[in-house]
C-alpha positions in Angstrom: 251.2 266.9 1.7 250.7 270.7 0.9 247.9 271.4 -1.4 247.9 273.7 -4.4 244.7 275.7 -4.6 245.2 278.4 -7.1 247.7 277.3 -9.7 248.4 273.6 -10.6 249.5 271.6 -13.5 247.4 268.7 -14.7 249.7 265.6 -15.6 247.3 263.9 -17.7 247.8 264.3 -21.4 246.0 262.7 -24.4 248.3 261.5 -27.3 247.1 261.9 -30.6 249.2 261.4 -33.8 249.8 264.4 -36.1 251.6 263.6 -39.3 254.1 266.2 -39.9 256.1 265.2 -43.1 254.5 262.2 -44.8 253.0 259.0 -43.6 253.4 255.1 -43.6 255.8 253.1 -41.4 258.9 254.7 -42.4 260.7 258.0 -41.6 259.2 261.1 -43.6 260.7 261.5 -47.0 262.1 257.9 -47.0 265.9 258.5 -47.8 266.0 261.7 -45.8 264.9 260.0 -42.6 267.2 257.3 -43.0 270.2 259.4 -43.8 269.6 261.4 -40.8 269.7 258.6 -38.5 272.1 256.3 -40.6 275.0 256.6 -38.2 272.9 256.4 -35.0 272.4 252.9 -33.3 269.4 252.0 -31.2 265.8 253.0 -31.3 263.1 255.0 -29.7 260.1 253.8 -27.7 257.3 256.2 -28.7 253.7 256.7 -27.5 250.9 256.9 -30.1 247.2 257.0 -29.8 247.0 253.1 -29.9 250.0 252.1 -27.8 253.6 252.0 -27.7 255.9 251.6 -30.9 259.4 251.1 -31.7 261.2 253.5 -34.0 264.4 252.3 -35.4 266.5 255.4 -35.7 268.9 254.3 -38.6 265.9 253.0 -40.9 263.1 255.0 -39.8 261.1 251.6 -39.5 258.3 251.5 -36.8 256.6 248.6 -35.2 253.9 248.1 -32.6 255.3 247.1 -29.2 252.5 247.4 -26.6 248.7 248.0 -27.2 246.1 248.6 -24.6 244.0 245.7 -23.4 240.8 247.9 -23.7 239.6 250.3 -26.2 240.1 254.1 -25.5 242.8 253.5 -23.0 246.1 255.2 -23.4 249.6 253.9 -22.9 252.0 256.5 -21.7 255.4 257.3 -20.4 257.8 254.3 -21.5 261.0 254.0 -19.5 263.6 251.3 -19.7 265.6 249.8 -16.7 269.4 250.4 -16.6 269.9 246.9 -17.8 267.4 247.5 -20.8 265.8 244.2 -19.9 262.5 245.7 -18.4 260.2 248.5 -19.5 257.8 250.5 -17.3 254.9 252.6 -18.5 251.7 254.2 -17.6 248.2 252.8 -18.5 245.2 255.2 -18.3 242.0 253.1 -18.6 238.9 254.8 -20.3 237.2 257.0 -17.8 234.5 255.2 -15.7 231.7 256.3 -13.4 231.6 254.0 -10.4 228.9 254.6 -7.5 228.2 258.0 -9.3 232.0 259.0 -8.9 233.9 259.9 -12.3 237.5 258.2 -12.4 240.2 258.8 -15.0 243.1 257.6 -12.9 246.1 255.8 -14.2 248.4 252.9 -13.3 252.1 251.7 -13.7 252.7 248.6 -15.5 256.1 246.9 -16.2 257.1 244.2 -18.9 260.0 242.8 -20.4 261.8 244.9 -23.1 259.7 243.5 -25.8 256.6 244.0 -24.2 255.9 240.5 -22.9 255.1 239.3 -19.3 253.4 242.6 -18.5 252.0 243.1 -15.0 250.4 245.8 -13.1 252.8 247.3 -10.5 250.7 250.3 -9.1 246.9 250.5 -9.3 245.4 253.8 -8.6 243.8 253.8 -5.0 241.0 256.6 -5.5 239.2 258.2 -8.1 241.3 260.4 -10.5 244.5 259.7 -8.9 247.2 259.8 -11.7 250.7 258.3 -11.7 253.2 259.7 -14.4 256.8 259.5 -15.6 258.2 256.3 -14.1 262.0 256.3 -13.9 264.1 253.4 -13.0 266.6 253.7 -10.2 267.8 250.0 -10.7 266.1 246.8 -11.9 264.2 246.6 -8.5 263.3 250.3 -7.9 261.1 252.9 -9.7 260.4 256.5 -9.1 257.2 258.1 -10.3 255.0 261.1 -9.5 251.7 260.4 -7.9 249.1 263.3 -8.5 245.9 263.7 -6.4 243.2 266.2 -7.4 240.4 266.9 -4.8 237.7 269.5 -4.7 236.3 270.9 -1.5 233.5 273.6 -1.4 234.2 274.4 -5.1 237.9 274.8 -4.5 240.2 272.4 -6.4 243.5 271.2 -4.6 246.2 269.2 -6.3 249.2 267.4 -4.7 252.2 266.1 -6.4 254.4 263.5 -4.7 257.6 261.9 -6.0 257.4 258.3 -4.7 259.8 255.4 -4.7 258.3 252.1 -5.7 259.8 248.7 -4.8 259.1 246.6 -8.1 258.9 243.3 -6.1 256.7 244.3 -3.3 255.0 247.2 -4.6 255.8 249.2 -1.3 255.9 253.0 -1.8 257.3 255.8 0.2 257.3 259.5 -0.7 260.6 261.2 -1.6 259.7 264.9 -2.5 256.5 267.1 -2.8 255.6 269.5 -5.5 257.3 267.5 -8.3 255.8 267.8 -11.6 258.6 266.4 -13.8 261.8 264.8 -13.1 264.6 262.3 -14.0 267.2 260.1 -12.1 270.9 260.4 -12.8 272.6 257.5 -14.6 274.6 256.6 -11.5 271.5 256.8 -9.3 272.7 259.4 -7.1 270.7 262.5 -7.8 267.2 263.7 -9.1 266.6 266.6 -11.3 263.1 267.8 -11.0 260.7 270.6 -11.9 259.4 272.1 -8.6 256.0 273.8 -8.4 256.8 276.9 -6.2 254.5 278.1 -3.6 254.2 281.7 -5.0 253.9 281.1 -8.7 256.0 279.5 -11.7 258.4 276.6 -11.3 262.1 276.1 -10.8 264.4 273.3 -12.0 266.5 271.9 -9.2 268.6 268.8 -8.1 269.0 266.9 -5.0 270.3 263.7 -3.6 268.3 260.4 -4.5 266.6 260.4 -1.3 265.3 263.9 -1.5 267.6 265.3 1.0 271.3 266.5 1.2 272.8 268.8 -1.3 270.2 270.6 -3.1 271.1 272.8 -6.2 268.8 275.3 -7.9 269.6 274.8 -11.5 267.1 277.2 -13.2 265.7 279.8 -10.8 262.6 281.9 -11.4 264.7 284.8 -12.5 265.4 282.8 -15.7 261.7 283.3 -16.9 261.9 279.7 -18.2 258.7 277.7 -17.4 257.0 275.5 -17.4 259.4 272.8 -17.4 258.8 269.5 -19.3 260.9 266.3 -19.7 264.2 267.0 -17.8 266.7 264.2 -18.5 270.3 263.7 -17.5 272.9 263.1 -20.3 274.3 259.7 -20.4 277.4 260.9 -18.6 275.3 262.8 -16.0 277.2 266.1 -16.5 274.3 267.9 -18.2 270.4 268.1 -18.0 268.4 268.7 -21.1 264.9 270.0 -20.7 261.9 271.6 -22.6 260.7 275.1 -21.3 259.2 278.2 -22.7 260.7 281.6 -22.4 258.2 283.6 -20.5 259.3 286.8 -22.1 258.0 285.8 -25.5 254.7 287.1 -26.5 251.5 285.0 -25.6 250.2 282.8 -28.4 246.8 283.6 -29.8 244.0 281.5 -31.1 244.6 278.5 -33.0 247.9 277.4 -34.9 248.4 275.3 -38.0 250.3 272.1 -37.2 252.7 271.7 -40.1 251.2 271.8 -43.6 248.3 269.6 -42.7 244.9 270.9 -42.4 244.8 270.2 -38.7 244.8 272.7 -35.9 245.3 272.5 -32.1 245.0 274.9 -29.6 248.5 275.7 -27.9 248.2 274.5 -24.1 250.8 277.4 -23.1 253.8 279.0 -24.5 255.7 277.2 -27.3 258.6 275.3 -25.8 262.2 275.0 -26.9 265.0 272.6 -25.7 267.7 273.7 -23.4 270.6 272.6 -21.7 272.1 273.2 -18.1 275.1 271.8 -16.3 274.0 269.2 -13.7 275.9 271.3 -11.0 274.4 274.6 -12.1 275.1 277.0 -14.9 273.3 279.5 -17.0 270.8 277.5 -19.2 271.8 277.4 -22.9 269.4 277.1 -25.9 270.1 273.8 -27.7 267.1 273.9 -30.2 264.4 276.3 -31.0 261.4 274.3 -31.7 258.4 276.2 -30.5 256.8 272.9 -29.9 253.7 272.0 -27.7 254.8 270.3 -24.5 257.7 268.1 -26.3 259.3 265.2 -24.6 262.9 264.3 -25.0 265.4 261.7 -24.5 269.3 261.4 -25.1 270.9 259.2 -27.6 273.2 256.6 -25.9 276.5 258.3 -27.0 275.2 261.7 -25.6 275.8 263.5 -28.9 272.2 263.7 -29.9 268.8 264.6 -28.4 265.7 263.1 -29.6 262.5 265.2 -29.2 258.8 264.0 -29.8 256.5 267.2 -30.4 253.1 267.7 -32.0 254.7 268.6 -35.3 257.4 266.1 -35.6 259.9 263.7 -34.2 263.3 265.6 -34.2 266.8 264.8 -33.9 269.2 267.5 -32.4 272.8 267.3 -33.2 274.6 268.7 -30.4 277.9 268.9 -32.0 276.7 271.5 -34.7 273.4 272.4 -33.6 271.5 270.8 -36.7 267.9 269.9 -36.3 266.3 267.2 -38.5 262.7 265.9 -38.5 263.1 262.1 -38.8 259.5 261.0 -38.0 255.8 261.8 -37.4 254.9 264.1 -34.4 252.4 262.9 -31.8 250.3 265.6 -29.8 251.5 265.2 -26.2 253.5 262.0 -26.8 256.4 260.6 -24.9 259.4 258.6 -25.9 262.6 256.9 -24.5 265.8 255.9 -26.2 266.5 252.1 -26.2 270.1 250.5 -27.0 270.1 248.2 -30.3 269.1 244.6 -29.8 
């Protein structure tokens, strides 16, 4: 595996709830949230600081789904299998020091759709090995990024390998290197992924599911969009939505205020917006200008809406008219996935 010695991305995030527009167990503003999602079926599985929650889009109701087994652990990256019968997610236990070595690694767990019958599929094999962003190919196969960070003579090296994991046996094999975010197409034939380039920056590419064959550069370096976050195929597989920052914008300075609450957070990088590109390549088009901090996104089941979880709010983007509604609370460095109605 090829090391990154100068520029690398850490795949660990710390989720933290940030109230955007009110609190409680319903959408902000009560009726406003319900109206915004009234015609949308399904729900969103969302990370919060204390586990996974299910957010019903039509009503704004929210209920706990998965809680960590030990204090100060994080549950991240929910993903549903194509049949919607199974769920994968990442658990990052609280950091430990074992034999003088600090370890903040993470593991993959799988469970039934309701969070029951949970079992660990992948346990990190060395200190600080991180696994992130599981995606199902089918009910027996998961793809995920394995990140390894090592320091030698004061030089930090990071490797990012997209791996294929057999759910039954746990057997793994490498598919692609230098992958920092990705998605699997609905028909299971392609991978869209953000690639960390050898020089500097990132590109968005697509390739056959085995990592070989027809490779398409969807968003090159010349578009000045980076870093990429949360690429996702549309339900019909024809488009890819992703979060990215326009590198031509002025750099943010200092602190920023999150919504109207007296909570501030340092921006990790350039504020990101939501973009769309054809799955076979086209000029990227701006879908929504959010200026969010590492937002995560998912498509609604009909492909007409995109849902985005940012630090400021949970957003619903109507792709038909471009309207953006805030339908729930924000989560700092949170993730989400859409789930069909029961």
